[in-house]
N, C-alpha and C positions, 0 to 999 in steps of 0.2 A: 063836494066829492074829494076824496083823498086819492093821491097817486100811489099805486101799489109798488112796493120795492121788490116784489117777488116776480119781476118781469120774466126772469128765466123760466120760472114755473108756468107762467101764462103762455109763453112762446118757446117751448123746448126745441121745436124743430127749426127755429131760426136763430136763437141766441146761444152763443158759446159762454159769454161771461158778462156780468153786470158788476160794476164797482163804482164807488164814489161815496159821497156824503150828502148831507142835507142841502148843500148848495148846488150840486150837479152830479149827474150820473154818466158814466161811460158805458156804452153798450157795444159789445163786439159781436157782430153777426157772422154766421157761417157764410163762406164765400158764395154759395149758391142762393142765398136769400136776396130778395129784391128790396134794396134799401128804400126806394121811393114808395113802394107798396107798404112796407113796414111803417114808415113815417106817416103815411095817410091813415093806416089803421089806428095808430096811436092818437092822432089828431081827432079822428072821429069818435074813438072810444073814451078819450079822457079830456074832452072839452068841458069847461066849467069847473075847473079845479079851484079849491079854496086858496091854495098857494101856487105860485108859478113854479114850474119844474123845468130845469134845463137838462137836456140830454146831449151828449156827444156820441154820435153813432158812426161806426166804421166796420168795414169787412175785415175778416181775419187776415187776409193776404194783402191788404193795402194800408198805406200810412195816413191817407187823408181822412179827416173826420168831417161829418156833417152835423151842424148844430141844429137842434130842434128845441124850441121854447113852447111849452104847453102852459096854457093859462085857463 
């Protein structure tokens, strides 16, 4: 399975911006989005990837990132 780089299109109500490259993506969530629920959704939906995908996820109004590694 491939990881879609159109995450913003898949989750328009939660994601403000996605940027990055083949090594890692930064995902900026709307402040009202539940970051833990979002991470759980991604883990459930994208398990069994052909290549590991690293995401750094944060809320628009916070500085701290949470790292998520999908495999």
